[in-house]
C-alpha positions as CSV (number, residue, x, y, z in Angstrom):
1,M,18.5,-15.4,23.1
2,N,14.8,-16.7,22.7
3,T,12.5,-16.3,19.6
4,F,10.7,-13.1,20.9
5,M,13.9,-11.3,21.6
6,N,15.2,-12.1,18.0
7,T,12.0,-11.2,16.4
8,E,12.0,-7.8,18.2
9,K,15.7,-7.3,17.3
10,A,15.1,-7.9,13.5
11,R,12.0,-5.6,13.6
12,F,14.2,-3.0,15.4
13,N,17.0,-3.4,12.5
14,M,14.4,-3.2,9.8
15,I,13.2,0.4,11.1
16,E,16.6,1.6,12.0
17,Q,18.5,0.4,9.0
18,Q,16.0,0.2,6.1
19,I,13.1,2.4,6.9
20,R,14.5,5.5,8.9
21,P,17.4,5.8,6.3
22,W,14.7,5.9,3.5
23,N,13.5,9.2,4.9
24,V,10.6,7.7,7.1
25,L,11.1,10.1,9.9
26,D,7.4,10.6,11.4
27,A,7.6,9.1,14.7
28,D,4.1,8.0,14.8
29,V,4.7,5.9,11.5
30,L,7.8,4.5,12.9
31,A,5.9,3.6,16.3
32,L,3.2,2.0,14.1
33,L,5.7,-0.3,12.4
34,S,6.7,-1.9,16.0
35,E,3.0,-2.0,17.0
36,I,1.7,-3.9,13.8
37,K,3.5,-7.1,13.8
38,R,4.4,-7.6,9.9
39,E,5.5,-11.2,10.3
40,D,1.8,-11.9,11.1
41,F,0.9,-10.8,7.5
42,V,3.7,-12.8,5.7
43,P,2.9,-16.3,4.1
44,A,4.0,-19.0,6.9
45,G,6.9,-20.5,4.8
46,L,8.4,-16.7,4.6
47,R,8.1,-15.6,8.1
48,A,11.8,-15.7,8.5
49,L,12.1,-13.1,5.7
50,A,9.4,-10.9,7.2
51,F,11.9,-8.2,8.0
52,T,14.1,-8.3,5.0
53,D,14.4,-5.4,2.6
54,T,12.7,-7.3,-0.3
55,E,9.3,-7.9,-1.8
56,L,7.7,-11.3,-0.7
57,P,5.5,-13.5,-2.9
58,L,2.1,-14.1,-1.5
59,K,1.5,-17.1,-3.9
60,S,3.3,-19.3,-6.0
61,G,4.0,-18.7,-9.5
62,E,6.2,-16.6,-11.8
63,D,3.7,-13.5,-11.7
64,A,2.6,-14.1,-8.0
65,P,1.2,-10.8,-6.3
66,V,3.9,-9.5,-3.9
67,M,4.1,-7.9,-0.4
68,L,6.0,-4.6,-1.1
69,A,9.3,-3.9,0.9
70,P,9.0,-2.6,4.2
71,R,10.7,0.6,3.4
72,V,8.2,1.3,0.6
73,Q,5.2,0.4,2.6
74,A,6.3,2.8,5.4
75,R,7.2,5.6,2.9
76,I,3.5,5.1,1.3
77,V,1.9,5.5,4.9
78,Q,4.1,8.5,5.7
79,D,3.3,10.2,2.3
80,V,-0.2,10.1,2.4
81,A,-0.5,11.2,5.8
82,A,-4.0,9.8,6.7
83,Q,-5.7,11.6,9.7
84,P,-8.1,10.2,12.3
85,Q,-11.3,11.4,10.4
86,D,-10.0,10.1,6.8
87,K,-11.9,7.5,4.7
88,V,-9.3,5.4,2.7
89,L,-9.5,3.5,-0.4
90,L,-6.5,0.9,-1.0
91,V,-6.4,-0.9,-4.3
92,G,-4.4,-4.1,-3.8
93,A,-5.3,-5.5,-0.3
94,G,-2.4,-8.4,-0.6
95,S,-2.1,-10.0,2.7
96,G,-3.7,-6.9,4.6
97,Y,-0.6,-5.5,6.2
98,L,-0.8,-2.1,4.4
99,A,-4.4,-2.0,5.1
100,A,-3.7,-2.4,8.7
101,L,-1.2,0.4,8.7
102,L,-3.6,2.7,7.2
103,A,-6.5,1.7,9.4
104,K,-4.5,2.6,12.5
105,R,-4.2,6.2,11.3
106,S,-7.6,6.7,9.7
107,K,-11.2,6.4,10.4
108,Q,-12.1,3.8,7.6
109,V,-10.2,1.5,5.1
110,I,-11.8,-0.2,2.2
111,A,-9.5,-2.6,0.6
112,L,-10.1,-4.0,-2.7
113,E,-8.4,-7.2,-3.7
114,I,-9.1,-9.1,-7.2
115,D,-7.7,-12.1,-6.0
116,A,-10.3,-14.0,-3.9
117,E,-7.9,-16.2,-2.2
118,L,-5.8,-13.2,-1.1
119,A,-8.9,-11.2,-0.3
120,A,-9.8,-14.1,2.2
121,L,-6.4,-14.0,3.5
122,A,-6.2,-10.2,4.0
123,R,-9.8,-10.6,5.9
124,A,-8.5,-13.3,8.4
125,N,-5.0,-11.6,9.0
126,L,-6.8,-8.1,9.8
127,Q,-9.3,-10.0,12.1
128,K,-6.5,-11.7,14.1
129,A,-4.8,-8.4,14.3
130,G,-7.8,-6.9,15.9
131,I,-8.4,-4.2,13.2
132,T,-12.0,-3.5,12.9
133,N,-12.2,-0.4,10.7
134,A,-10.8,-2.1,7.6
135,Q,-12.9,-3.9,5.2
136,V,-11.6,-6.2,2.3
137,Q,-13.8,-6.5,-0.8
138,Q,-13.1,-9.1,-3.5
139,A,-13.2,-6.8,-6.4
140,D,-11.3,-5.4,-9.6
141,G,-9.8,-2.1,-8.1
142,S,-9.1,-0.4,-11.5
143,Q,-12.3,1.5,-11.2
144,G,-11.9,2.2,-7.5
145,A,-15.4,1.9,-5.5
146,P,-17.3,4.8,-6.9
147,A,-20.4,3.8,-4.7
148,E,-18.2,4.5,-1.6
149,A,-16.6,7.6,-2.8
150,P,-15.3,10.4,-2.1
151,F,-12.3,9.2,-0.2
152,D,-9.6,11.3,1.6
153,V,-6.8,9.0,0.7
154,I,-6.6,6.4,-2.2
155,V,-3.5,4.2,-2.3
156,L,-2.5,2.1,-5.4
157,A,-0.5,-0.7,-3.8
158,G,1.4,-1.5,-7.1
159,S,2.4,0.1,-10.2
160,V,0.4,1.8,-13.1
161,A,1.2,3.2,-16.4
162,E,-0.9,6.2,-15.5
163,V,-3.7,7.1,-12.8
164,P,-7.1,6.6,-14.1
165,A,-9.4,9.7,-14.4
166,A,-11.9,7.6,-12.7
167,L,-9.9,7.2,-9.6
168,L,-8.9,10.9,-9.4
169,A,-12.6,11.8,-9.7
170,Q,-13.3,9.7,-6.4
171,L,-11.0,11.9,-4.5
172,A,-12.4,14.5,-2.0
173,A,-11.4,18.2,-2.1
174,G,-7.9,18.1,-0.1
175,G,-7.7,14.1,-1.0
176,R,-4.5,12.6,-1.7
177,L,-3.8,9.8,-4.1
178,F,-0.5,7.6,-4.1
179,A,0.6,5.4,-7.1
180,I,3.9,4.1,-8.5
181,V,3.9,5.3,-12.1
182,G,6.1,4.1,-14.7
183,E,6.7,1.9,-17.8
184,P,6.3,-1.9,-17.3
185,N,9.6,-3.6,-16.4
186,A,11.3,-0.1,-16.2
187,P,14.3,0.0,-13.9
188,T,12.9,2.8,-12.0
189,M,9.3,4.3,-11.5
190,R,8.3,7.3,-9.8
191,A,6.5,7.4,-6.5
192,T,3.8,9.9,-7.3
193,L,1.3,11.9,-4.9
194,I,-1.6,13.6,-6.5
195,T,-3.7,16.1,-4.4
196,R,-7.1,17.3,-5.4
197,A,-7.4,21.0,-4.3
198,E,-10.5,22.8,-3.2
199,D,-11.0,24.5,-6.5
200,Q,-11.1,20.9,-8.0
201,T,-7.6,20.9,-9.7
202,Y,-5.1,18.3,-9.1
203,H,-1.4,18.8,-8.2
204,S,1.1,16.0,-8.8
205,N,4.5,15.6,-6.8
206,Q,7.1,12.8,-7.6
207,G,9.1,12.5,-4.7
208,W,11.2,9.3,-5.0
209,D,11.8,6.3,-7.1
210,T,11.1,2.7,-6.7
211,V,9.7,-0.3,-8.5
212,A,6.8,-2.4,-8.1
213,P,4.7,-4.9,-9.9
214,R,1.7,-4.0,-12.0
215,L,-1.8,-3.9,-10.7
216,R,-4.0,-6.2,-12.5
217,N,-6.3,-4.6,-15.2
218,F,-5.0,-1.2,-15.3
219,P,-4.4,0.0,-18.8
220,E,-1.1,0.5,-20.2
221,A,-0.1,4.1,-21.7
222,A,-1.4,4.5,-25.3
223,R,1.1,4.0,-28.0
224,F,0.8,5.7,-31.5
225,S,2.3,4.5,-34.7
226,F,2.5,6.5,-37.7
């Protein structure tokens, strides 16, 4: 069996054995996972692991940023349900893969990446993949991108202790914000989808559990001592 066939078999198995069983059932999202080549966004030395059910380090070092597991990225894309007219903010561009998925389902993606090396990598990967409606900015995403707001979708591609009010304020009416919320190093965290209603109130739904590394520069929850 040639390399192409091996790769496509591995991709098929990823979708059918990891992603679909995790309640990712949107046919358009599943088709997108076949269209956008995940292996092209994985560091060269880890391409053999592109379809495994695990996080992949994007740089060397103990606290290196990671590429989230395929099922987590797919579930995020399904949950935020970006539409062709939507403007999306992604905090944590990483290697650009999640930006590529979101860009295929929306009008525009602005992806913020605090690490300059990763920002350059994400830009290059998106360009090679032919994604023209995703822009990567090297920036601290903890305050969002107020000059570009409002956004129909905001995705935090990592965990936080709580969602900053500054980011919620950048949601358009009807907009959705996704975050993984929980204590640092907790055995489980909650995938949280917050919707801004037309009356400017916020509604939160925590649909599933996972864990993810912390996004840089987001504050931890306040602790009180007596």
